[in-house]
Gaussian input, Z-matrix of N, CA and C with variables (Angstrom, degrees):
# hf/3-21g

backbone

0 1
 N
 C     1     B1
 C     2     B2     1     A1
 N     3     B3     2     A2     1     D1
 C     4     B4     3     A3     2     D2
 C     5     B5     4     A4     3     D3
 N     6     B6     5     A5     4     D4
 C     7     B7     6     A6     5     D5
 C     8     B8     7     A7     6     D6
 N     9     B9     8     A8     7     D7
 C    10    B10     9     A9     8     D8
 C    11    B11    10    A10     9     D9
 N    12    B12    11    A11    10    D10
 C    13    B13    12    A12    11    D11
 C    14    B14    13    A13    12    D12
 N    15    B15    14    A14    13    D13
 C    16    B16    15    A15    14    D14
 C    17    B17    16    A16    15    D15
 N    18    B18    17    A17    16    D16
 C    19    B19    18    A18    17    D17
 C    20    B20    19    A19    18    D18
 N    21    B21    20    A20    19    D19
 C    22    B22    21    A21    20    D20
 C    23    B23    22    A22    21    D21
 N    24    B24    23    A23    22    D22
 C    25    B25    24    A24    23    D23
 C    26    B26    25    A25    24    D24
 N    27    B27    26    A26    25    D25
 C    28    B28    27    A27    26    D26
 C    29    B29    28    A28    27    D27
 N    30    B30    29    A29    28    D28
 C    31    B31    30    A30    29    D29
 C    32    B32    31    A31    30    D30
 N    33    B33    32    A32    31    D31
 C    34    B34    33    A33    32    D32
 C    35    B35    34    A34    33    D33
 N    36    B36    35    A35    34    D34
 C    37    B37    36    A36    35    D35
 C    38    B38    37    A37    36    D36
 N    39    B39    38    A38    37    D37
 C    40    B40    39    A39    38    D38
 C    41    B41    40    A40    39    D39
 N    42    B42    41    A41    40    D40
 C    43    B43    42    A42    41    D41
 C    44    B44    43    A43    42    D42
 N    45    B45    44    A44    43    D43
 C    46    B46    45    A45    44    D44
 C    47    B47    46    A46    45    D45
 N    48    B48    47    A47    46    D46
 C    49    B49    48    A48    47    D47
 C    50    B50    49    A49    48    D48
 N    51    B51    50    A50    49    D49
 C    52    B52    51    A51    50    D50
 C    53    B53    52    A52    51    D51
 N    54    B54    53    A53    52    D52
 C    55    B55    54    A54    53    D53
 C    56    B56    55    A55    54    D54
 N    57    B57    56    A56    55    D55
 C    58    B58    57    A57    56    D56
 C    59    B59    58    A58    57    D57
 N    60    B60    59    A59    58    D58
 C    61    B61    60    A60    59    D59
 C    62    B62    61    A61    60    D60
 N    63    B63    62    A62    61    D61
 C    64    B64    63    A63    62    D62
 C    65    B65    64    A64    63    D63
 N    66    B66    65    A65    64    D64
 C    67    B67    66    A66    65    D65
 C    68    B68    67    A67    66    D66
 N    69    B69    68    A68    67    D67
 C    70    B70    69    A69    68    D68
 C    71    B71    70    A70    69    D69
 N    72    B72    71    A71    70    D70
 C    73    B73    72    A72    71    D71
 C    74    B74    73    A73    72    D72
 N    75    B75    74    A74    73    D73
 C    76    B76    75    A75    74    D74
 C    77    B77    76    A76    75    D75
 N    78    B78    77    A77    76    D76
 C    79    B79    78    A78    77    D77
 C    80    B80    79    A79    78    D78
 N    81    B81    80    A80    79    D79
 C    82    B82    81    A81    80    D80
 C    83    B83    82    A82    81    D81
 N    84    B84    83    A83    82    D82
 C    85    B85    84    A84    83    D83
 C    86    B86    85    A85    84    D84
 N    87    B87    86    A86    85    D85
 C    88    B88    87    A87    86    D86
 C    89    B89    88    A88    87    D87
 N    90    B90    89    A89    88    D88
 C    91    B91    90    A90    89    D89
 C    92    B92    91    A91    90    D90
 N    93    B93    92    A92    91    D91
 C    94    B94    93    A93    92    D92
 C    95    B95    94    A94    93    D93
 N    96    B96    95    A95    94    D94
 C    97    B97    96    A96    95    D95
 C    98    B98    97    A97    96    D96
 N    99    B99    98    A98    97    D97
 C   100   B100    99    A99    98    D98
 C   101   B101   100   A100    99    D99
 N   102   B102   101   A101   100   D100
 C   103   B103   102   A102   101   D101
 C   104   B104   103   A103   102   D102
 N   105   B105   104   A104   103   D103
 C   106   B106   105   A105   104   D104
 C   107   B107   106   A106   105   D105
 N   108   B108   107   A107   106   D106
 C   109   B109   108   A108   107   D107
 C   110   B110   109   A109   108   D108
 N   111   B111   110   A110   109   D109
 C   112   B112   111   A111   110   D110
 C   113   B113   112   A112   111   D111
 N   114   B114   113   A113   112   D112
 C   115   B115   114   A114   113   D113
 C   116   B116   115   A115   114   D114
 N   117   B117   116   A116   115   D115
 C   118   B118   117   A117   116   D116
 C   119   B119   118   A118   117   D117
 N   120   B120   119   A119   118   D118
 C   121   B121   120   A120   119   D119
 C   122   B122   121   A121   120   D120
 N   123   B123   122   A122   121   D121
 C   124   B124   123   A123   122   D122
 C   125   B125   124   A124   123   D123
 N   126   B126   125   A125   124   D124
 C   127   B127   126   A126   125   D125
 C   128   B128   127   A127   126   D126
 N   129   B129   128   A128   127   D127
 C   130   B130   129   A129   128   D128
 C   131   B131   130   A130   129   D129
 N   132   B132   131   A131   130   D130
 C   133   B133   132   A132   131   D131
 C   134   B134   133   A133   132   D132
 N   135   B135   134   A134   133   D133
 C   136   B136   135   A135   134   D134
 C   137   B137   136   A136   135   D135
 N   138   B138   137   A137   136   D136
 C   139   B139   138   A138   137   D137
 C   140   B140   139   A139   138   D138
 N   141   B141   140   A140   139   D139
 C   142   B142   141   A141   140   D140
 C   143   B143   142   A142   141   D141
 N   144   B144   143   A143   142   D142
 C   145   B145   144   A144   143   D143
 C   146   B146   145   A145   144   D144
 N   147   B147   146   A146   145   D145
 C   148   B148   147   A147   146   D146
 C   149   B149   148   A148   147   D147
 N   150   B150   149   A149   148   D148
 C   151   B151   150   A150   149   D149
 C   152   B152   151   A151   150   D150
 N   153   B153   152   A152   151   D151
 C   154   B154   153   A153   152   D152
 C   155   B155   154   A154   153   D153
 N   156   B156   155   A155   154   D154
 C   157   B157   156   A156   155   D155
 C   158   B158   157   A157   156   D156
 N   159   B159   158   A158   157   D157
 C   160   B160   159   A159   158   D158
 C   161   B161   160   A160   159   D159
 N   162   B162   161   A161   160   D160
 C   163   B163   162   A162   161   D161
 C   164   B164   163   A163   162   D162
 N   165   B165   164   A164   163   D163
 C   166   B166   165   A165   164   D164
 C   167   B167   166   A166   165   D165
 N   168   B168   167   A167   166   D166
 C   169   B169   168   A168   167   D167
 C   170   B170   169   A169   168   D168
 N   171   B171   170   A170   169   D169
 C   172   B172   171   A171   170   D170
 C   173   B173   172   A172   171   D171
 N   174   B174   173   A173   172   D172
 C   175   B175   174   A174   173   D173
 C   176   B176   175   A175   174   D174
 N   177   B177   176   A176   175   D175
 C   178   B178   177   A177   176   D176
 C   179   B179   178   A178   177   D177
 N   180   B180   179   A179   178   D178
 C   181   B181   180   A180   179   D179
 C   182   B182   181   A181   180   D180
 N   183   B183   182   A182   181   D181
 C   184   B184   183   A183   182   D182
 C   185   B185   184   A184   183   D183
 N   186   B186   185   A185   184   D184
 C   187   B187   186   A186   185   D185
 C   188   B188   187   A187   186   D186
 N   189   B189   188   A188   187   D187
 C   190   B190   189   A189   188   D188
 C   191   B191   190   A190   189   D189
 N   192   B192   191   A191   190   D190
 C   193   B193   192   A192   191   D191
 C   194   B194   193   A193   192   D192
 N   195   B195   194   A194   193   D193
 C   196   B196   195   A195   194   D194
 C   197   B197   196   A196   195   D195
 N   198   B198   197   A197   196   D196
 C   199   B199   198   A198   197   D197
 C   200   B200   199   A199   198   D198
 N   201   B201   200   A200   199   D199
 C   202   B202   201   A201   200   D200
 C   203   B203   202   A202   201   D201
 N   204   B204   203   A203   202   D202
 C   205   B205   204   A204   203   D203
 C   206   B206   205   A205   204   D204
 N   207   B207   206   A206   205   D205
 C   208   B208   207   A207   206   D206
 C   209   B209   208   A208   207   D207
 N   210   B210   209   A209   208   D208
 C   211   B211   210   A210   209   D209
 C   212   B212   211   A211   210   D210
 N   213   B213   212   A212   211   D211
 C   214   B214   213   A213   212   D212
 C   215   B215   214   A214   213   D213
 N   216   B216   215   A215   214   D214
 C   217   B217   216   A216   215   D215
 C   218   B218   217   A217   216   D216
 N   219   B219   218   A218   217   D217
 C   220   B220   219   A219   218   D218
 C   221   B221   220   A220   219   D219
 N   222   B222   221   A221   220   D220
 C   223   B223   222   A222   221   D221
 C   224   B224   223   A223   222   D222
 N   225   B225   224   A224   223   D223
 C   226   B226   225   A225   224   D224
 C   227   B227   226   A226   225   D225
 N   228   B228   227   A227   226   D226
 C   229   B229   228   A228   227   D227
 C   230   B230   229   A229   228   D228
 N   231   B231   230   A230   229   D229
 C   232   B232   231   A231   230   D230
 C   233   B233   232   A232   231   D231
 N   234   B234   233   A233   232   D232
 C   235   B235   234   A234   233   D233
 C   236   B236   235   A235   234   D234
 N   237   B237   236   A236   235   D235
 C   238   B238   237   A237   236   D236
 C   239   B239   238   A238   237   D237
 N   240   B240   239   A239   238   D238
 C   241   B241   240   A240   239   D239
 C   242   B242   241   A241   240   D240
 N   243   B243   242   A242   241   D241
 C   244   B244   243   A243   242   D242
 C   245   B245   244   A244   243   D243
 N   246   B246   245   A245   244   D244
 C   247   B247   246   A246   245   D245
 C   248   B248   247   A247   246   D246
 N   249   B249   248   A248   247   D247
 C   250   B250   249   A249   248   D248
 C   251   B251   250   A250   249   D249
 N   252   B252   251   A251   250   D250
 C   253   B253   252   A252   251   D251
 C   254   B254   253   A253   252   D252
 N   255   B255   254   A254   253   D253
 C   256   B256   255   A255   254   D254
 C   257   B257   256   A256   255   D255
 N   258   B258   257   A257   256   D256
 C   259   B259   258   A258   257   D257
 C   260   B260   259   A259   258   D258
 N   261   B261   260   A260   259   D259
 C   262   B262   261   A261   260   D260
 C   263   B263   262   A262   261   D261
 N   264   B264   263   A263   262   D262
 C   265   B265   264   A264   263   D263
 C   266   B266   265   A265   264   D264
 N   267   B267   266   A266   265   D265
 C   268   B268   267   A267   266   D266
 C   269   B269   268   A268   267   D267
 N   270   B270   269   A269   268   D268
 C   271   B271   270   A270   269   D269
 C   272   B272   271   A271   270   D270
 N   273   B273   272   A272   271   D271
 C   274   B274   273   A273   272   D272
 C   275   B275   274   A274   273   D273
 N   276   B276   275   A275   274   D274
 C   277   B277   276   A276   275   D275
 C   278   B278   277   A277   276   D276
 N   279   B279   278   A278   277   D277
 C   280   B280   279   A279   278   D278
 C   281   B281   280   A280   279   D279
 N   282   B282   281   A281   280   D280
 C   283   B283   282   A282   281   D281
 C   284   B284   283   A283   282   D282
 N   285   B285   284   A284   283   D283
 C   286   B286   285   A285   284   D284
 C   287   B287   286   A286   285   D285
 N   288   B288   287   A287   286   D286
 C   289   B289   288   A288   287   D287
 C   290   B290   289   A289   288   D288
 N   291   B291   290   A290   289   D289
 C   292   B292   291   A291   290   D290
 C   293   B293   292   A292   291   D291
 N   294   B294   293   A293   292   D292
 C   295   B295   294   A294   293   D293
 C   296   B296   295   A295   294   D294
 N   297   B297   296   A296   295   D295
 C   298   B298   297   A297   296   D296
 C   299   B299   298   A298   297   D297
 N   300   B300   299   A299   298   D298
 C   301   B301   300   A300   299   D299
 C   302   B302   301   A301   300   D300
 N   303   B303   302   A302   301   D301
 C   304   B304   303   A303   302   D302
 C   305   B305   304   A304   303   D303
 N   306   B306   305   A305   304   D304
 C   307   B307   306   A306   305   D305
 C   308   B308   307   A307   306   D306
 N   309   B309   308   A308   307   D307
 C   310   B310   309   A309   308   D308
 C   311   B311   310   A310   309   D309
 N   312   B312   311   A311   310   D310
 C   313   B313   312   A312   311   D311
 C   314   B314   313   A313   312   D312
 N   315   B315   314   A314   313   D313
 C   316   B316   315   A315   314   D314
 C   317   B317   316   A316   315   D315
 N   318   B318   317   A317   316   D316
 C   319   B319   318   A318   317   D317
 C   320   B320   319   A319   318   D318
 N   321   B321   320   A320   319   D319
 C   322   B322   321   A321   320   D320
 C   323   B323   322   A322   321   D321
 N   324   B324   323   A323   322   D322
 C   325   B325   324   A324   323   D323
 C   326   B326   325   A325   324   D324
 N   327   B327   326   A326   325   D325
 C   328   B328   327   A327   326   D326
 C   329   B329   328   A328   327   D327
 N   330   B330   329   A329   328   D328
 C   331   B331   330   A330   329   D329
 C   332   B332   331   A331   330   D330

   B1=1.4561
   B2=1.5271
   B3=1.3127
   B4=1.4574
   B5=1.5143
   B6=1.3139
   B7=1.4626
   B8=1.5303
   B9=1.3303
   B10=1.4580
   B11=1.5226
   B12=1.3272
   B13=1.4621
   B14=1.5225
   B15=1.3168
   B16=1.4586
   B17=1.5210
   B18=1.3195
   B19=1.4655
   B20=1.5139
   B21=1.3142
   B22=1.4637
   B23=1.5248
   B24=1.3151
   B25=1.4701
   B26=1.5209
   B27=1.3369
   B28=1.4584
   B29=1.5209
   B30=1.3183
   B31=1.4603
   B32=1.5275
   B33=1.3183
   B34=1.4606
   B35=1.5275
   B36=1.3222
   B37=1.4712
   B38=1.5256
   B39=1.3335
   B40=1.4572
   B41=1.5114
   B42=1.3201
   B43=1.4713
   B44=1.5305
   B45=1.3260
   B46=1.4680
   B47=1.5300
   B48=1.3116
   B49=1.4643
   B50=1.5214
   B51=1.3280
   B52=1.4646
   B53=1.5226
   B54=1.3265
   B55=1.4562
   B56=1.5315
   B57=1.3396
   B58=1.4587
   B59=1.5331
   B60=1.3164
   B61=1.4676
   B62=1.5316
   B63=1.3197
   B64=1.4652
   B65=1.5267
   B66=1.3344
   B67=1.4643
   B68=1.5244
   B69=1.3159
   B70=1.4614
   B71=1.5247
   B72=1.3020
   B73=1.4559
   B74=1.5243
   B75=1.3265
   B76=1.4715
   B77=1.5274
   B78=1.3299
   B79=1.4671
   B80=1.5186
   B81=1.3316
   B82=1.4626
   B83=1.5224
   B84=1.3245
   B85=1.4564
   B86=1.5268
   B87=1.3214
   B88=1.4635
   B89=1.5160
   B90=1.3318
   B91=1.4648
   B92=1.5278
   B93=1.3317
   B94=1.4652
   B95=1.5273
   B96=1.3234
   B97=1.4600
   B98=1.5321
   B99=1.3304
   B100=1.4635
   B101=1.5239
   B102=1.3373
   B103=1.4660
   B104=1.5242
   B105=1.3327
   B106=1.4572
   B107=1.5274
   B108=1.3295
   B109=1.4722
   B110=1.5229
   B111=1.3123
   B112=1.4670
   B113=1.5312
   B114=1.3290
   B115=1.4633
   B116=1.5329
   B117=1.3263
   B118=1.4627
   B119=1.5323
   B120=1.3285
   B121=1.4678
   B122=1.5223
   B123=1.3328
   B124=1.4699
   B125=1.5261
   B126=1.3306
   B127=1.4644
   B128=1.5294
   B129=1.3117
   B130=1.4701
   B131=1.5276
   B132=1.3221
   B133=1.4718
   B134=1.5302
   B135=1.3274
   B136=1.4661
   B137=1.5246
   B138=1.3325
   B139=1.4654
   B140=1.5326
   B141=1.3295
   B142=1.4639
   B143=1.5321
   B144=1.3389
   B145=1.4671
   B146=1.5241
   B147=1.3325
   B148=1.4576
   B149=1.5225
   B150=1.3087
   B151=1.4660
   B152=1.5242
   B153=1.3262
   B154=1.4697
   B155=1.5235
   B156=1.3335
   B157=1.4571
   B158=1.5325
   B159=1.3154
   B160=1.4585
   B161=1.5182
   B162=1.3326
   B163=1.4658
   B164=1.5298
   B165=1.3272
   B166=1.4663
   B167=1.5290
   B168=1.3159
   B169=1.4655
   B170=1.5167
   B171=1.3246
   B172=1.4532
   B173=1.5114
   B174=1.3170
   B175=1.4599
   B176=1.5233
   B177=1.3267
   B178=1.4550
   B179=1.5097
   B180=1.3189
   B181=1.4636
   B182=1.5180
   B183=1.3379
   B184=1.4624
   B185=1.5283
   B186=1.3265
   B187=1.4529
   B188=1.5232
   B189=1.3367
   B190=1.4673
   B191=1.5195
   B192=1.3091
   B193=1.4606
   B194=1.5222
   B195=1.3362
   B196=1.4594
   B197=1.5216
   B198=1.3321
   B199=1.4529
   B200=1.5178
   B201=1.3327
   B202=1.4563
   B203=1.5251
   B204=1.3186
   B205=1.4594
   B206=1.5256
   B207=1.3301
   B208=1.4542
   B209=1.5247
   B210=1.3218
   B211=1.4557
   B212=1.5197
   B213=1.3166
   B214=1.4557
   B215=1.5194
   B216=1.3092
   B217=1.4570
   B218=1.5113
   B219=1.3285
   B220=1.4603
   B221=1.5269
   B222=1.3296
   B223=1.4581
   B224=1.5224
   B225=1.3329
   B226=1.4559
   B227=1.5214
   B228=1.3114
   B229=1.4531
   B230=1.5093
   B231=1.3189
   B232=1.4637
   B233=1.5234
   B234=1.3234
   B235=1.4612
   B236=1.5233
   B237=1.3335
   B238=1.4664
   B239=1.5239
   B240=1.3346
   B241=1.4635
   B242=1.5238
   B243=1.3271
   B244=1.4649
   B245=1.5226
   B246=1.3299
   B247=1.4588
   B248=1.5243
   B249=1.3130
   B250=1.4659
   B251=1.5265
   B252=1.3107
   B253=1.4611
   B254=1.5281
   B255=1.3064
   B256=1.4572
   B257=1.5249
   B258=1.2948
   B259=1.4628
   B260=1.5197
   B261=1.2919
   B262=1.4494
   B263=1.5286
   B264=1.2943
   B265=1.4622
   B266=1.5230
   B267=1.3268
   B268=1.4610
   B269=1.5219
   B270=1.3236
   B271=1.4600
   B272=1.5153
   B273=1.3195
   B274=1.4575
   B275=1.5194
   B276=1.3240
   B277=1.4614
   B278=1.5224
   B279=1.3440
   B280=1.4575
   B281=1.5226
   B282=1.3248
   B283=1.4619
   B284=1.5232
   B285=1.3244
   B286=1.4637
   B287=1.5197
   B288=1.3212
   B289=1.4528
   B290=1.5186
   B291=1.3146
   B292=1.4600
   B293=1.5191
   B294=1.3113
   B295=1.4581
   B296=1.5144
   B297=1.3137
   B298=1.4663
   B299=1.5233
   B300=1.3362
   B301=1.4562
   B302=1.5265
   B303=1.3073
   B304=1.4603
   B305=1.5217
   B306=1.3250
   B307=1.4508
   B308=1.5120
   B309=1.3027
   B310=1.4512
   B311=1.5232
   B312=1.3110
   B313=1.4566
   B314=1.5267
   B315=1.3255
   B316=1.4738
   B317=1.5160
   B318=1.2970
   B319=1.4680
   B320=1.5225
   B321=1.2895
   B322=1.4563
   B323=1.5056
   B324=1.3195
   B325=1.4488
   B326=1.5173
   B327=1.2790
   B328=1.4606
   B329=1.5273
   B330=1.3072
   B331=1.4589
   B332=1.5042
   A1=108.46
   A2=115.97
   A3=119.94
   A4=109.39
   A5=116.12
   A6=119.62
   A7=110.21
   A8=115.59
   A9=121.45
   A10=109.61
   A11=114.90
   A12=121.26
   A13=107.81
   A14=115.51
   A15=121.62
   A16=108.20
   A17=117.09
   A18=122.44
   A19=108.09
   A20=116.02
   A21=122.65
   A22=107.91
   A23=116.42
   A24=121.93
   A25=108.19
   A26=115.18
   A27=120.37
   A28=108.12
   A29=115.14
   A30=121.98
   A31=114.94
   A32=118.25
   A33=122.43
   A34=108.14
   A35=119.96
   A36=121.60
   A37=111.90
   A38=116.66
   A39=121.05
   A40=117.66
   A41=118.86
   A42=119.68
   A43=112.57
   A44=117.30
   A45=120.27
   A46=111.32
   A47=116.53
   A48=119.89
   A49=111.45
   A50=116.51
   A51=120.50
   A52=110.65
   A53=116.97
   A54=120.60
   A55=111.21
   A56=116.64
   A57=120.44
   A58=113.15
   A59=117.92
   A60=120.31
   A61=111.99
   A62=117.45
   A63=119.55
   A64=112.60
   A65=117.06
   A66=121.17
   A67=113.45
   A68=117.14
   A69=120.83
   A70=110.92
   A71=114.19
   A72=121.78
   A73=111.23
   A74=115.70
   A75=120.73
   A76=109.08
   A77=115.09
   A78=121.15
   A79=108.78
   A80=114.99
   A81=121.97
   A82=107.16
   A83=115.12
   A84=121.55
   A85=109.49
   A86=116.14
   A87=122.34
   A88=109.38
   A89=115.36
   A90=121.57
   A91=108.30
   A92=118.05
   A93=120.22
   A94=114.94
   A95=117.88
   A96=121.89
   A97=108.67
   A98=116.62
   A99=121.48
   A100=113.42
   A101=117.78
   A102=120.40
   A103=110.17
   A104=116.40
   A105=120.73
   A106=111.29
   A107=117.20
   A108=121.58
   A109=109.77
   A110=116.63
   A111=120.69
   A112=110.43
   A113=116.92
   A114=121.04
   A115=110.70
   A116=116.74
   A117=121.94
   A118=110.16
   A119=117.00
   A120=120.69
   A121=111.44
   A122=117.17
   A123=120.57
   A124=110.16
   A125=117.00
   A126=121.40
   A127=111.59
   A128=116.63
   A129=120.95
   A130=110.24
   A131=116.70
   A132=121.17
   A133=110.21
   A134=117.23
   A135=121.78
   A136=111.04
   A137=116.38
   A138=121.39
   A139=113.03
   A140=116.85
   A141=122.67
   A142=112.07
   A143=116.30
   A144=121.91
   A145=110.42
   A146=115.12
   A147=120.56
   A148=113.38
   A149=118.37
   A150=120.39
   A151=113.18
   A152=117.63
   A153=121.38
   A154=109.20
   A155=115.92
   A156=122.32
   A157=108.17
   A158=116.10
   A159=120.74
   A160=108.55
   A161=115.88
   A162=122.63
   A163=106.39
   A164=116.14
   A165=120.03
   A166=111.13
   A167=114.02
   A168=121.15
   A169=109.05
   A170=115.08
   A171=120.78
   A172=109.07
   A173=116.72
   A174=121.21
   A175=109.34
   A176=115.29
   A177=120.03
   A178=111.08
   A179=115.61
   A180=119.81
   A181=113.02
   A182=117.66
   A183=122.24
   A184=108.51
   A185=115.97
   A186=120.91
   A187=107.81
   A188=116.36
   A189=121.28
   A190=109.45
   A191=115.63
   A192=121.82
   A193=106.87
   A194=116.03
   A195=121.80
   A196=109.87
   A197=115.42
   A198=119.51
   A199=108.75
   A200=115.62
   A201=122.09
   A202=106.88
   A203=116.17
   A204=122.17
   A205=108.45
   A206=115.55
   A207=120.82
   A208=110.82
   A209=114.86
   A210=120.86
   A211=111.57
   A212=114.73
   A213=122.26
   A214=107.05
   A215=118.04
   A216=120.52
   A217=112.48
   A218=114.56
   A219=119.35
   A220=113.91
   A221=120.28
   A222=120.83
   A223=109.84
   A224=116.17
   A225=121.50
   A226=112.57
   A227=117.93
   A228=121.92
   A229=114.51
   A230=117.76
   A231=119.73
   A232=112.42
   A233=117.92
   A234=120.43
   A235=109.80
   A236=115.95
   A237=118.80
   A238=111.30
   A239=114.92
   A240=120.90
   A241=110.35
   A242=117.42
   A243=122.28
   A244=108.81
   A245=116.19
   A246=121.36
   A247=109.09
   A248=116.75
   A249=124.06
   A250=112.47
   A251=116.76
   A252=120.98
   A253=110.23
   A254=116.23
   A255=121.11
   A256=108.09
   A257=114.92
   A258=118.95
   A259=112.24
   A260=116.30
   A261=121.39
   A262=108.33
   A263=117.24
   A264=120.85
   A265=112.82
   A266=116.72
   A267=119.24
   A268=109.41
   A269=114.81
   A270=119.58
   A271=109.16
   A272=114.57
   A273=121.18
   A274=107.73
   A275=116.49
   A276=120.94
   A277=108.55
   A278=116.65
   A279=121.08
   A280=110.26
   A281=115.94
   A282=121.92
   A283=112.56
   A284=114.67
   A285=123.44
   A286=105.83
   A287=116.65
   A288=119.70
   A289=110.62
   A290=115.63
   A291=121.65
   A292=106.56
   A293=117.33
   A294=120.30
   A295=114.63
   A296=119.87
   A297=121.63
   A298=113.50
   A299=118.36
   A300=119.98
   A301=112.31
   A302=118.09
   A303=120.87
   A304=113.73
   A305=117.16
   A306=118.57
   A307=115.28
   A308=115.49
   A309=120.77
   A310=106.03
   A311=114.09
   A312=122.52
   A313=108.48
   A314=116.55
   A315=120.77
   A316=111.18
   A317=117.06
   A318=120.25
   A319=108.28
   A320=117.29
   A321=120.24
   A322=110.62
   A323=115.57
   A324=120.95
   A325=109.58
   A326=115.56
   A327=120.27
   A328=108.18
   A329=114.90
   A330=119.25
   A331=107.87
   D1=132.19
   D2=174.25
   D3=-63.76
   D4=164.86
   D5=178.93
   D6=-91.33
   D7=52.81
   D8=176.80
   D9=-70.95
   D10=143.40
   D11=177.39
   D12=-119.34
   D13=129.21
   D14=178.14
   D15=-110.09
   D16=136.28
   D17=178.18
   D18=-117.52
   D19=122.67
   D20=-178.11
   D21=-113.14
   D22=106.52
   D23=-177.45
   D24=-102.02
   D25=122.72
   D26=-172.26
   D27=77.75
   D28=53.43
   D29=-167.90
   D30=-70.24
   D31=-16.42
   D32=-179.17
   D33=57.43
   D34=-124.99
   D35=-179.77
   D36=-98.29
   D37=10.61
   D38=170.58
   D39=96.20
   D40=15.13
   D41=-176.82
   D42=-52.27
   D43=-50.26
   D44=-178.07
   D45=-69.42
   D46=-41.29
   D47=179.11
   D48=-62.22
   D49=-43.31
   D50=179.43
   D51=-61.40
   D52=-43.52
   D53=179.72
   D54=-63.18
   D55=-49.32
   D56=-175.47
   D57=-75.03
   D58=-9.74
   D59=-179.29
   D60=-60.62
   D61=-27.24
   D62=179.96
   D63=-82.52
   D64=-9.76
   D65=-178.85
   D66=-112.19
   D67=-11.30
   D68=-174.61
   D69=-122.11
   D70=147.23
   D71=177.86
   D72=-69.86
   D73=-38.08
   D74=-174.20
   D75=-147.35
   D76=139.79
   D77=179.32
   D78=-128.84
   D79=132.58
   D80=174.24
   D81=-116.12
   D82=117.42
   D83=-175.70
   D84=-115.53
   D85=133.01
   D86=-176.77
   D87=-117.28
   D88=124.63
   D89=178.18
   D90=-150.30
   D91=116.76
   D92=-177.89
   D93=-80.82
   D94=-19.68
   D95=-176.92
   D96=-80.43
   D97=108.33
   D98=-174.49
   D99=-63.80
   D100=-27.13
   D101=175.61
   D102=-64.17
   D103=-40.82
   D104=178.86
   D105=-73.76
   D106=-35.86
   D107=178.26
   D108=-59.63
   D109=-41.87
   D110=-179.95
   D111=-60.18
   D112=-47.21
   D113=179.68
   D114=-65.99
   D115=-39.50
   D116=178.32
   D117=-59.38
   D118=-47.18
   D119=179.72
   D120=-63.32
   D121=-35.17
   D122=174.72
   D123=-63.27
   D124=-40.32
   D125=179.00
   D126=-64.28
   D127=-35.91
   D128=177.69
   D129=-64.97
   D130=-44.63
   D131=-179.84
   D132=-64.88
   D133=-47.59
   D134=-179.11
   D135=-57.71
   D136=-36.03
   D137=-178.11
   D138=-91.39
   D139=2.90
   D140=176.11
   D141=54.31
   D142=49.94
   D143=-177.53
   D144=-105.96
   D145=146.39
   D146=-177.85
   D147=-128.61
   D148=0.58
   D149=-176.59
   D150=-105.98
   D151=13.35
   D152=179.22
   D153=-110.48
   D154=123.85
   D155=174.17
   D156=-107.57
   D157=119.82
   D158=-179.45
   D159=-97.13
   D160=124.70
   D161=177.18
   D162=-107.42
   D163=115.89
   D164=-174.86
   D165=-85.91
   D166=64.67
   D167=176.50
   D168=-158.42
   D169=162.14
   D170=174.35
   D171=-94.11
   D172=166.76
   D173=178.14
   D174=-109.51
   D175=141.76
   D176=179.87
   D177=-157.78
   D178=-168.73
   D179=-177.81
   D180=-91.64
   D181=-5.50
   D182=175.48
   D183=-144.12
   D184=161.45
   D185=175.79
   D186=-95.80
   D187=121.23
   D188=-177.08
   D189=-169.22
   D190=177.82
   D191=171.44
   D192=-107.34
   D193=136.80
   D194=178.57
   D195=-125.65
   D196=151.99
   D197=174.28
   D198=-71.59
   D199=128.18
   D200=177.27
   D201=-110.24
   D202=130.23
   D203=-178.82
   D204=-102.49
   D205=116.58
   D206=-176.71
   D207=-71.21
   D208=153.16
   D209=-177.47
   D210=-75.46
   D211=161.75
   D212=174.79
   D213=-96.47
   D214=137.30
   D215=178.03
   D216=93.48
   D217=-164.95
   D218=-172.27
   D219=-86.64
   D220=-16.08
   D221=-179.51
   D222=-86.80
   D223=94.64
   D224=-177.25
   D225=-70.88
   D226=-11.16
   D227=-178.53
   D228=-79.45
   D229=1.05
   D230=-178.78
   D231=-104.12
   D232=14.47
   D233=174.51
   D234=-65.83
   D235=168.31
   D236=-173.71
   D237=-154.86
   D238=155.97
   D239=170.45
   D240=-87.27
   D241=-1.91
   D242=-179.09
   D243=-87.71
   D244=122.61
   D245=179.20
   D246=-62.92
   D247=145.69
   D248=-178.67
   D249=66.15
   D250=19.26
   D251=176.43
   D252=-62.41
   D253=-36.71
   D254=178.08
   D255=-142.28
   D256=174.68
   D257=179.77
   D258=-89.31
   D259=5.68
   D260=178.49
   D261=-77.01
   D262=128.27
   D263=179.54
   D264=-86.60
   D265=-4.26
   D266=-178.48
   D267=-74.11
   D268=122.37
   D269=177.60
   D270=-141.66
   D271=162.62
   D272=-177.73
   D273=-153.33
   D274=151.06
   D275=176.34
   D276=-82.95
   D277=122.36
   D278=-179.94
   D279=-120.44
   D280=154.58
   D281=-176.66
   D282=-79.69
   D283=134.88
   D284=173.14
   D285=-122.15
   D286=140.67
   D287=-177.59
   D288=-138.04
   D289=150.75
   D290=171.31
   D291=-70.88
   D292=133.50
   D293=-172.24
   D294=-78.95
   D295=-21.74
   D296=-171.12
   D297=-53.88
   D298=-42.05
   D299=-174.90
   D300=-71.39
   D301=-16.99
   D302=-176.69
   D303=-80.44
   D304=-15.88
   D305=-169.00
   D306=-109.61
   D307=57.76
   D308=168.10
   D309=-108.16
   D310=65.16
   D311=-174.28
   D312=-93.95
   D313=130.49
   D314=-178.72
   D315=49.99
   D316=52.97
   D317=-175.40
   D318=92.16
   D319=-137.47
   D320=-179.48
   D321=-120.22
   D322=87.14
   D323=177.99
   D324=-89.00
   D325=144.02
   D326=173.16
   D327=-84.04
   D328=132.12
   D329=178.77
   D330=-124.20

């Protein structure tokens, strides 16, 4: 297997990461919603995978905490950092980070 690296931004419960795990040497998945991160990690264990690293934060142009507005209904993947995205009043402060410091993978690869 080549040393391909896959980056999954907004990974949800890991559908894309799980699929690409058989084609990539290393996967970095980013998901700020801790409810989804928990399910994603369960999916990794169930599938007996070891090449997926889950980062429980979102990526942005600054490092900070932002209000995240959870989705209405059963599709948890439609939450947003945009206010008034949905009529759901449930919100939580989630971590956002600048991505540059995270990518010193196998030395200093350009991503």
